[in-house]
C-alpha positions as a printed Julia matrix, in Angstrom:
206×3 Matrix{Float64}:
 -10.77   -0.49  -17.3
 -13.47    2.04  -16.38
 -15.17   -0.15  -13.97
 -11.84   -1.33  -12.43
 -11.04    2.22  -11.79
 -14.29    3.19  -10.17
 -13.7     3.75   -6.57
 -17.26    3.27   -5.78
 -17.49   -0.45   -7.08
 -14.57   -2.23   -8.9
 -15.22   -5.39  -10.93
 -14.51   -8.87  -10.95
 -14.06  -11.26  -13.76
 -17.34  -12.83  -13.34
 -19.01   -9.28  -13.69
 -16.75   -8.36  -16.54
 -17.78  -11.66  -18.34
 -21.54  -10.57  -18.28
 -20.77   -6.92  -19.06
 -18.77   -7.2   -22.23
 -19.75  -10.92  -23.18
 -16.3   -12.78  -23.17
 -15.24  -15.92  -21.57
 -14.36  -15.93  -17.99
 -10.69  -16.88  -19.19
 -10.51  -13.68  -21.2
 -12.0   -11.42  -18.5
  -9.63  -12.66  -15.73
  -6.64  -12.19  -18.31
  -7.85   -8.76  -19.14
  -8.03   -7.61  -15.44
  -5.11   -9.36  -14.38
  -2.89   -7.59  -16.7
  -4.12   -4.34  -15.63
  -3.32   -5.23  -12.08
   0.1    -6.5   -12.97
   0.59   -3.02  -14.75
  -0.32   -1.14  -11.4
   1.94   -3.46   -9.35
   5.05   -2.82  -11.66
   4.45    1.05  -11.91
   6.47    3.62  -10.42
   3.72    5.88  -10.23
   3.56    8.03   -6.91
  -0.12    6.65   -6.58
   1.26    3.25   -5.69
   4.86    3.62   -4.54
   5.21    7.46   -3.72
   6.73    8.3    -0.38
   4.76    9.18    2.64
   5.67   12.23    4.29
   4.44   14.64    7.11
   2.34   13.14    9.83
   2.5     9.33    9.35
   0.9     6.39   10.9
   2.71    2.92   10.07
   2.42   -0.5    11.19
   1.43   -4.19   10.67
  -1.81   -5.47    9.17
  -2.78   -9.26    8.74
  -4.67  -10.36    5.68
  -6.67  -13.43    6.13
  -8.8   -15.05    8.79
  -6.99  -14.85   12.0
  -6.46  -17.86   14.28
  -6.9   -16.16   17.55
  -5.48  -19.17   19.68
  -2.27  -19.18   17.72
   0.86  -17.07   18.34
   1.92  -18.29   14.85
   0.71  -16.92   11.22
  -1.62  -19.36    9.82
  -1.13  -20.73    6.22
  -3.82  -18.46    4.95
  -2.53  -15.23    6.34
  -0.26  -12.58    4.87
   1.62   -9.9     6.96
   1.35   -6.32    5.09
   3.21   -3.28    6.3
   0.91   -0.47    5.79
   1.35    3.58    6.22
  -0.95    6.62    5.68
   0.27   10.29    5.46
  -2.42   12.68    6.91
  -2.64   16.43    6.24
  -2.59   19.3     8.67
  -6.32   18.7     9.32
  -5.44   15.07   10.26
  -7.15   13.69    7.23
  -5.57   10.66    5.37
  -4.28   11.67    1.93
  -2.16    8.9     0.8
  -1.46    5.18    1.73
   1.12    2.49    1.05
   0.98   -1.26    1.28
   3.93   -3.7     1.22
   3.65   -7.57    1.45
   6.02   -8.92    4.22
   7.72  -12.01    3.74
   8.0   -14.72    6.53
  11.71  -14.12    6.7
  10.75  -10.6     7.93
   8.57  -11.9    10.65
   9.06  -13.59   14.08
   5.79  -15.21   14.92
   3.35  -12.51   14.58
   5.72   -9.57   14.87
   7.4    -7.83   12.01
  11.15   -7.62   12.51
  13.36   -4.63   12.35
  14.47   -5.58    8.82
  10.8    -5.62    7.58
  10.08   -2.04    9.39
  13.49   -0.79    7.63
  12.47   -2.21    4.29
   9.04   -0.4     4.29
  10.56    2.93    5.44
  13.16    2.83    2.93
  10.84    2.11    0.08
   7.75    4.21    1.25
   8.64    6.83    3.59
  10.05   10.26    2.68
  13.93   10.29    3.33
  13.47   13.63    5.1
  14.65   13.49    8.9
  11.01   14.21   10.22
   9.15   11.42    8.21
  11.91    8.97    9.02
  11.34    9.45   12.64
   7.98    7.71   12.0
   7.56    4.63   14.27
   6.52    1.62   12.37
   4.61   -0.61   14.81
   5.75   -4.18   14.61
   2.6    -5.92   15.74
  -1.11   -5.82   14.64
  -2.14   -5.15   18.24
   0.19   -2.07   18.47
  -0.91   -0.98   15.08
  -4.61   -0.98   15.89
  -3.63    0.76   19.29
  -1.5     3.71   18.0
  -2.63    3.87   14.38
  -6.46    4.15   14.42
  -6.7     5.84   11.16
  -4.52    3.41    9.33
  -6.2     0.13   11.14
  -9.64    1.68    9.91
  -8.3     1.92    6.3
  -6.81   -1.52    6.26
  -9.75   -3.15    7.96
 -12.3    -1.61    5.37
  -9.75   -2.13    2.43
  -9.34   -5.53    3.07
 -13.13   -6.41    3.29
 -13.82   -4.25    0.14
 -11.12   -6.76   -1.61
 -12.79  -10.05   -0.21
 -16.1    -8.8    -0.95
 -15.35   -7.85   -4.49
 -12.73  -10.44   -5.38
 -14.03  -13.74   -3.65
 -11.14  -16.19   -3.01
  -8.2   -14.15   -3.47
  -4.88  -16.41   -3.27
  -1.92  -15.34   -1.52
   0.12  -15.69   -4.71
  -1.96  -12.93   -6.17
  -2.56  -10.82   -3.21
   0.19   -8.27   -4.09
  -1.76   -7.36   -7.49
  -5.1    -6.76   -5.66
  -3.26   -4.55   -2.83
  -1.53   -2.61   -5.58
  -4.9    -2.02   -7.31
  -6.57   -1.02   -4.04
  -3.73    1.49   -3.24
  -3.57    3.06   -6.64
  -7.4     3.59   -6.66
  -7.37    4.96   -3.14
  -4.51    7.34   -3.57
  -5.81    8.43   -7.05
  -9.16    9.27   -5.79
  -7.63   11.73   -3.16
  -5.39   13.12   -5.47
  -7.83   14.5    -8.0
 -10.45   12.09   -8.41
  -9.38   11.11  -11.87
  -8.92    7.42  -11.49
  -9.38    6.07  -14.93
  -7.09    8.58  -16.4
  -4.17    7.85  -13.85
  -4.77    3.99  -14.4
  -4.85    4.39  -18.25
  -1.25    6.13  -17.93
   0.13    3.45  -15.71
  -1.01    0.72  -17.98
   0.3     2.74  -20.96
   3.81    3.3   -19.47
   3.99   -0.6   -18.47
   5.86   -3.08  -20.61
   3.0    -5.37  -20.2
   0.48   -5.86  -22.92
  -2.85   -4.38  -21.73
  -6.35   -4.3   -23.1
  -8.23   -1.08  -22.57
């Protein structure tokens, strides 16, 4: 759990297998249970409300087909948001997988935007005025901080956990979000991750 919570590295099942000398199946199961706990937690480090100065829009996970107006089979739309402090520094992020029913080609529908805002944006009037940009192009144009975080985060996940399937992507996004927010809250990633796992109903090996 210590290595998984480390914001500078993270760890995949192959590395854990070598570190603690267990089978790959056991190492994968251990890491997967931790990610399931983070995905199901109600902690504000994963599902807290964004407030204040907010950038929000659409990111696309996976290799993009530049010549296609439709989403590819290996692409996953992700609604994303970041809250910044008075100095313009990012302090909290939120990521949410968007279903294909909430997409029109490569554009998120108002239904998808509404679901993201109702789940992750503070209900106060100022925060609710936040524009959720419905395309990746508009997000990159108007949400430079958010676009940079998503690009770096997706690359980090791909480089650390090679071959993440769309079926399991939500758990990896939850892990990234939780660790990113914990680091900026107080830096105590391990403690927050342990609390999240202990509060989960899933059996987790620490």
